[in-house]
C-alpha positions in Angstrom: 6.4 -12.6 -38.3 10.3 -12.4 -39.5 11.5 -16.3 -39.3 14.6 -14.8 -38.5 17.1 -14.7 -35.4 18.5 -11.6 -36.3 19.5 -8.8 -34.1 18.8 -5.0 -34.1 20.6 -2.1 -33.9 22.3 -1.7 -30.3 21.0 1.5 -28.0 23.3 2.6 -26.4 20.6 4.5 -24.8 19.3 1.9 -22.8 23.0 1.6 -21.5 22.0 5.1 -20.3 18.8 4.9 -18.4 19.9 1.4 -16.6 22.7 3.8 -15.4 20.0 6.2 -14.0 17.9 3.2 -12.7 20.8 1.6 -11.1 21.9 5.2 -9.1 18.2 5.1 -8.0 18.4 2.0 -6.6 21.6 2.5 -4.9 19.9 6.1 -3.7 17.1 3.9 -1.6 20.2 1.5 -0.4 22.8 4.3 0.5 20.2 6.0 2.5 18.5 4.5 4.4 21.0 4.2 7.4 20.4 8.1 7.5 16.5 7.8 7.1 16.4 5.5 10.2 19.0 8.0 12.5 17.6 10.8 12.1 15.8 12.8 14.4 12.3 13.5 12.6 11.8 17.0 12.9 15.3 17.6 11.1 16.5 19.2 8.1 18.4 15.7 6.9 15.5 13.5 7.7 13.7 15.7 4.6 16.6 15.1 2.7 17.5 11.4 3.7 13.2 10.9 2.8 13.6 12.1 -0.5 16.4 10.2 -2.0 14.6 7.2 -0.5 11.5 8.2 -2.6 13.3 9.2 -5.0 15.1 6.1 -5.7 12.5 4.1 -5.4 12.0 3.9 -9.3 14.7 1.9 -9.6 12.8 -1.1 -10.1 10.1 -0.4 -12.1 12.4 1.6 -14.6 14.4 -1.6 -14.9 10.9 -3.5 -15.6 9.8 -0.8 -17.7 13.3 -1.6 -19.3 13.0 -5.7 -19.1 9.1 -4.9 -20.8 11.2 -2.6 -23.9 14.2 -5.3 -24.3 12.1 -8.6 -25.5 9.7 -6.9 -27.5 12.0 -4.6 -29.3 14.3 -7.5 -29.8 11.7 -9.9 -30.1 8.5 -8.8 -31.5 8.8 -9.4 -34.8 10.4 -12.8 -35.0 8.7 -16.3 -35.2 7.7 -17.5 -32.1 9.4 -21.1 -31.9 11.2 -23.7 -30.5 15.3 -22.3 -31.3 13.6 -18.6 -30.4 12.0 -19.7 -27.1 15.7 -21.7 -26.8 17.9 -19.4 -27.4 15.8 -16.5 -24.8 15.7 -19.0 -22.3 19.3 -20.4 -22.3 20.7 -16.4 -22.7 18.8 -15.9 -19.2 19.8 -18.6 -17.5 23.6 -18.6 -18.2 23.5 -14.3 -17.4 20.5 -13.7 -15.0 19.8 -16.7 -13.3 22.9 -18.4 -12.8 24.8 -15.3 -11.1 21.4 -15.1 -9.2 21.9 -18.6 -7.9 25.3 -17.9 -6.8 25.2 -14.2 -5.3 21.4 -15.4 -3.3 23.9 -18.6 -1.9 26.8 -16.4 -1.1 24.9 -13.9 0.9 22.7 -17.2 3.1 26.9 -17.7 3.7 27.2 -14.5 4.9 24.3 -13.9 7.2 25.0 -17.5 8.0 28.5 -16.2 9.6 26.9 -12.9 10.5 23.9 -14.2 12.1 24.6 -17.9 12.3 22.8 -20.9 10.9 20.4 -23.6 12.0 21.1 -26.9 11.5 21.5 -28.6 8.4 17.8 -30.0 7.8 15.6 -26.6 9.0 18.5 -24.7 7.2 18.1 -26.3 4.1 14.8 -26.5 3.6 15.9 -22.5 4.1 17.7 -21.6 0.9 15.5 -23.7 -0.4 12.7 -21.4 0.4 15.4 -18.3 -0.3 16.0 -19.2 -3.7 12.1 -19.9 -4.9 11.3 -16.2 -3.0 14.0 -14.2 -4.1 15.1 -13.6 -0.3 18.8 -14.1 0.5 19.0 -10.4 0.9 16.6 -7.6 0.3 17.1 -6.5 -3.2 17.6 -9.9 -4.7 13.6 -9.5 -5.5 14.4 -7.6 -8.4 15.4 -10.6 -9.9 12.5 -13.5 -8.4 9.9 -11.3 -10.5 12.4 -10.9 -13.6 12.0 -15.0 -13.4 8.2 -14.4 -12.9 7.9 -11.8 -16.6 10.1 -14.9 -18.2 7.9 -17.5 -18.0 5.3 -16.0 -18.8 7.2 -14.4 -22.3 6.5 -16.9 -25.0 2.0 -15.8 -23.3 2.6 -12.7 -23.7 4.8 -12.2 -27.6 1.5 -14.6 -28.6 -0.6 -12.5 -27.8 0.9 -9.2 -29.0 1.9 -10.3 -31.9 -1.8 -12.4 -32.1 -3.7 -9.3 -31.5 -4.1 -5.8 -32.4 -6.3 -4.6 -29.6 -3.8 -5.9 -26.9 -0.2 -4.6 -28.2 -2.7 -0.8 -29.5 -3.2 -0.6 -26.2 -1.1 -2.1 -24.2 -0.5 0.6 -21.6 -4.3 0.8 -20.9 -3.9 -3.0 -20.5 -1.6 -3.1 -18.5 -2.8 -0.3 -15.9 -6.1 -2.3 -16.1 -4.4 -5.5 -14.8 -2.1 -4.0 -12.5 -4.6 -2.0 -10.7 -6.8 -5.6 -10.6 -4.8 -7.4 -8.8 -3.9 -5.1 -6.3 -7.6 -4.9 -6.1 -8.1 -9.1 -6.5 -5.0 -9.2 -3.6 -6.0 -6.6 -1.8 -10.3 -8.4 -1.5 -9.5 -11.9 -2.0 -5.9 -13.5 -2.2 -3.7 -11.3 0.5 -0.2 -12.5 -0.8 2.0 -10.9 1.8 4.7 -10.3 -0.3 2.7 -9.3 -3.3 6.2 -6.8 -3.8 7.1 -9.9 -4.5 5.3 -10.9 -7.6 4.8 -10.1 -11.3 1.4 -8.4 -11.6 2.1 -6.1 -9.4 4.4 -4.8 -12.2 2.4 -4.8 -15.0 1.9 -1.3 -15.7 5.5 -1.7 -16.1 5.8 -3.9 -18.3 3.4 -3.8 -20.6 4.1 -0.1 -21.4 7.7 -1.2 -22.1 5.6 -4.0 -24.5 4.5 -1.0 -26.0 7.4 1.1 -27.0 9.3 -1.7 -28.1 6.9 -2.4 -30.4 6.3 0.9 -31.4 9.5 2.1 -30.5 10.6 3.2 -34.2 7.2 5.2 -34.8 7.5 7.1 -31.4 10.8 7.9 -32.1 10.0 9.3 -35.5 6.6 10.8 -33.7 9.1 12.6 -31.4 10.8 14.1 -34.0 8.1 16.2 -34.9 8.5 19.2 -31.6 5.2 20.6 -32.7 3.0 17.2 -32.1 5.5 15.5 -29.2 7.1 19.0 -27.3 3.3 19.2 -25.3 3.3 15.4 -24.5 7.4 15.0 -23.2 6.4 18.2 -21.1 3.0 16.6 -20.0 5.3 13.4 -18.5 7.2 16.0 -16.7 4.7 17.4 -14.6 3.6 14.6 -13.7 6.2 13.5 -12.6 7.1 16.0 -10.8 3.4 15.8 -9.1 3.6 12.3 -8.4 7.1 12.9 -7.1 6.3 15.3 -4.0 3.0 13.9 -3.5 4.5 10.3 -3.6 7.8 12.0 -1.0 5.0 13.7 0.9 3.1 11.3 1.6 5.7 8.8 2.3 7.0 12.1 4.9 3.9 12.5 7.1 3.6 8.4 7.9 6.9 8.7 8.4 6.9 11.6 10.6 3.6 10.0 12.2 2.0 13.7 11.2 -0.1 11.8 8.9 -1.9 9.0 8.0 -3.9 7.4 4.4 -5.4 3.7 3.2 -2.7 1.8 1.8 -4.0 2.6 -1.8 -2.8 6.3 -1.4 1.0 4.8 -1.5 -0.5 1.7 -3.3 -1.2 5.1 -5.9 1.4 7.1 -4.5 4.4 4.8 -5.9 2.8 3.9 -9.1 2.6 6.6 -10.5 5.8 7.8 -9.0 6.8 4.8 -10.9 5.0 5.3 -14.5 6.7 8.1 -15.2 10.0 7.9 -13.7 10.2 5.4 -16.4 9.3 7.7 -18.8 11.4 10.7 -18.1 14.8 8.1 -17.8 13.1 6.9 -21.1 13.5 10.4 -22.6 16.3 11.5 -20.4 18.8 8.4 -21.9 17.6 9.3 -25.9 19.0 13.5 -24.3 21.5 12.1 -22.9 22.0 10.2 -26.6 22.7 13.6 -28.5 23.3 16.3 -26.3 26.3 14.6 -24.0 30.0 14.3 -24.6 31.1 11.1 -25.6 33.0 10.7 -22.4 30.7 11.6 -20.3 28.4 9.2 -22.9 31.5 6.5 -22.6 30.9 6.8 -18.0 27.3 6.0 -18.4 27.5 3.5 -20.8 30.1 1.7 -18.6 27.9 1.9 -16.2 25.0 0.9 -17.8 27.2 -2.5 -19.1 27.9 -3.7 -15.3 24.5 -2.3 -13.9 23.2 -6.2 -13.0 26.8 -7.0 -11.7 26.9 -3.3 -10.2 23.1 -4.5 -8.8 24.1 -8.0 -7.2 26.9 -7.5 -5.4 26.9 -3.7 -4.2 25.0 -4.5 -0.7 28.8 -6.6 0.6 30.3 -3.3 -0.9 27.3 -1.9 1.1 27.9 -3.5 4.5 31.5 -3.8 4.4 31.9 0.3 4.2 29.3 0.5 7.1 31.7 -1.8 9.1 34.7 0.8 8.3 33.0 3.9 8.9 32.3 5.3 12.0 29.4 7.7 13.1 31.5 10.2 14.2 29.7 14.1 15.3 26.6 14.9 12.8 28.7 16.1 10.4 31.1 13.7 10.6 27.8 10.7 9.8 26.0 12.9 6.9 29.8 12.6 5.4 30.0 8.6 5.5 26.5 8.6 3.6 28.6 10.2 0.5 30.9 9.0 1.1 29.1 5.5 1.3 27.3 6.2 -2.0 30.1 6.3 -3.7 32.0 3.2 -2.3 29.4 1.2 -3.3 28.8 2.8 -6.9 32.6 3.1 -7.1 33.8 -0.2 -6.1 31.2 -2.6 -7.1 31.7 -1.5 -10.2 35.8 -1.5 -10.0 35.0 -4.7 -9.2 32.8 -6.5 -11.4 34.6 -4.2 -14.2 37.9 -5.9 -13.5 36.3 -9.6 -13.4 35.0 -8.6 -17.5 38.1 -7.9 -18.1 40.9 -10.3 -16.3 38.5 -12.8 -15.0 36.6 -16.2 -17.8 33.3 -16.8 -17.6 32.8 -13.2 -15.6 29.3 -14.0 -17.1 29.2 -17.2 -14.3 29.1 -14.5 -11.7 28.0 -11.2 -12.7 25.7 -12.1 -16.4 27.0 -10.7 -19.9 29.3 -8.1 -20.6 26.8 -5.7 -23.5 29.8 -3.6 -24.4 31.3 -7.2 -26.4 28.7 -6.6 -28.3 
């Protein structure tokens, strides 16, 4: 390994991918009201269900990108105390600290809206919320990410040491994830398995594989004679997995037909797997084909994506509090408006802090536009 902490080339494609994943997360959160309020037999219920399921690609894609970034940045560096210090200091100041602050913020907001218990019970409760990522529904993603931070030195050592592990990382990730699913269903019975990193090991390992072999993969894709069949297969696989997952979720929500939990687990996993790859491909296509203005737009969104992720539920709460339901046309229009306000309102707040407030990283993490 190269004994250096010199950074690799900054990839704009990662910012585009973050932006696309962030849009997916907003799809989930902004369609929940419409999905819950629309009659099951209505056409709009099908529309809300489609976008709600489509948006579930957000977290698996962010996990995929985390694995990619970690191993793209650190794989060829010597694993020593200096590297680990840099890694953990950076993650604490730009990820964990904002997470702690926003967890406390959502605890206060919910306490104001729904009331709090006595100080003794609330102090125990906030410790539990911080330790499990449950201060608000979306913060479990940061809790998962922190678990991968803890595992990172061990995984980096294993990937650097054993060629077999890194060469077949995709297969190992798939096996580890399904092994966890099996063991949890048979023995562990962990209820909050969606907040455990092993439930996302496939996405992380695929990201790690792409990070390690990025240059080789990039060169391979330039030869369309060799790569076009694989790329088309990925898009075809995504289309099939999306249709399957949307269909079984629709049937379950309308109570028309139920499958065992294994089928829903398979649908979610395959959808997340192909979605991450599709977004990664589209992000690279965007770098080549999008106009400068469009690329700047998605670059800005991607750079602010962590801040948007943290604060958008606050904007969504405010939006839903002031918007009237009205007639069906008005109601459905407000769902679109709430999506736009959540995106651009959150983005504006984050960008304002980045541009004008000192130490804005304490709240929203690092502004990656400032290279």
